[in-house]
N, C-alpha and C positions, 0 to 999 in steps of 0.2 A: 620092486613095489608093485601092486596092481596099478591098471591104468587108472585115470582120474575118470572114466566112465562108471566104475566099480564104486564109489564115492559120494556123498554129495558134504555141502559145506554147510555146518549150524552153525557157523558162530568163527568168528575174527578175536585176534590178539590184537587189541586196540593199545595198550601201554603198559607201564609199570606202574607197580603197589607196593608201596614200602621199600623195605632196603634187604626186606631177605629171598628177592627172588620171586615176589610174586606177580601176576599180571591181573590188569581187567581185559576180562572177556567180554564184547557185544553177541549174544546170543540171537540168533534168526531162530530159535522155536514158538512157538505161539502153544501156551506160556513159555515166557522165560524160565522157570521152576522146569518146566522137561528135558531141559541142559541136563538137568541131574540124573535123567533117567539111563543115558547112554556111557559106555564104555568102548575102549580100542578107539579111539583116537586117533588120527595121524595129522599130521600139518604138512602144509604145501609148501615146499623152499626151492626155490628153484625151476617151479613147474613139475617138481615130482614131489608123491607123497610119501610122507617119512613115519612111521610109529612115534608116537612120543604118552609117556603116564602123567597123566595128572594126578594128583597124590594126594589133593588136597583141593576144595573149592566148595562156598558158598555165595548167599545173598550179599551183597553191600549196596545198601542204600537200594534204587530199582538196576542193577547189573548185578554181575556175578565177578569175583575175585577168584583165583586159580594159583595153586603153585605146580610147577612144572615140576617131576622130578629129576636129582638131577643139577636145578637151577638153584643155586642158594647165594646168590648177590643179584644188585640191581641191574649190572650194568652187562651181565649176562642174559638178565629178562630181556633187558631192552632189544636183544639180537633176535628175539620173539617177536618184535612188538609189528603189524601189521600184518601178521601171515594167518591164512585161513584155518579153521579147526574141522575137519571131517568127521566121519564115521564110516563104516559099510553099508550103502543104499540099501543091501537086502537086513539087515537089521531095524526099519525104519517102520513100524505097526501099520499092519495094512489097513487102510481108507473104505470108508462107503461107495457103494458107487456112486460113479457123477462128483467123488470127492479125487484131487489130484494136492498133490506135493509141486510147491514151484518151481524146482529142477527136470519136473517132468513138464511141463509148460515150455522154458526154455529150448529155443529151436522151431520148435513149430509155425509152420506156414502159416498162414492168415487170410480168408478168402474172404468178400462179400456174399452173404447169405444169398441173395436175389441174382448173382452171377460167377456163377463156380470158375472162372477164368479170370477173374479179377482180383489178382493176388495183390493184397494191399503192402504186406511187408509179413519180415519172420519175429515172433517174441524173443529179443535179448534180453530182458530181463522186467523185471517187477518193482513197483514200489509200494511201498506200504503208506496209504493216504492217513485213516484213520475212518473215514466213511466205508472205504472198500478199498482193494487193492488194484493196483492200474498196471494195466500192460505196456510194454515201452515195445513198440514196432520199430525195427529199421530195415530199411529197402536192403532186397536182398535179389537175387536174379531172378527176371523174368516178373518185378512187383511191378506194377502203375505206375508207377516214379519213384522219385528219390529221396522222398520226405521221410520223417521220423512221425510216428501217430504213438498218441495215447490213447488207450482206449479202456474204461473202465471195467472191470474182471467182475462182472456183474450175469453170472447167469441166468437163462430164458430172456433176461431183459436184452442184452448188448452180442453176451458169451451165447451163440445159437448152439452151438456141436463141440465138442472134441474127439478128436481120434488120432489118441498116443502114437499106437502103432504103426499110424498110414501115416504121421506128422503133421496133421493137418488141424487147423479150428477154420471155423466160419463163426460169424459176428456179423449183427446186423449195425452197420456204424455206415456212416457219410464219408465216402474217400476224401470229401473237400473238407474235414475236419483234421 
């Protein structure tokens, strides 16, 4: 199957649901219902992407339940718990200029805006907090120290410039935070 760079994770199978092979899915789409717009799912198992067919899915409370084709009992469904669900990255809708998918920001090196040589770290992942998303920076080669930093993802206030092709982001953030 293709390399992981060709796929983007849009959800995770969390637990089993019922006795007929259904599973609960934590969707990373916003809103959650956008999950139903996709097809051609893959799962990451032992570091490799493998195709999987979701033959039925629906909202259940605030989450999603789904049935995996050929998985018809609870114990077999349990083997899929904890696995990530992905889709081909190219199938994501195009965004307006200045908008980014989270997977595009992960890995960017983050610099202090008034000191281009002051590397604060690299985006490891993002967190959703309710008020705004938060960039989680980890130290990387060349960063000013070994600290982890949490920077609110607020364009024009804290995030000054994003240059995905060159792997850089510029922020207005006090390195002591």
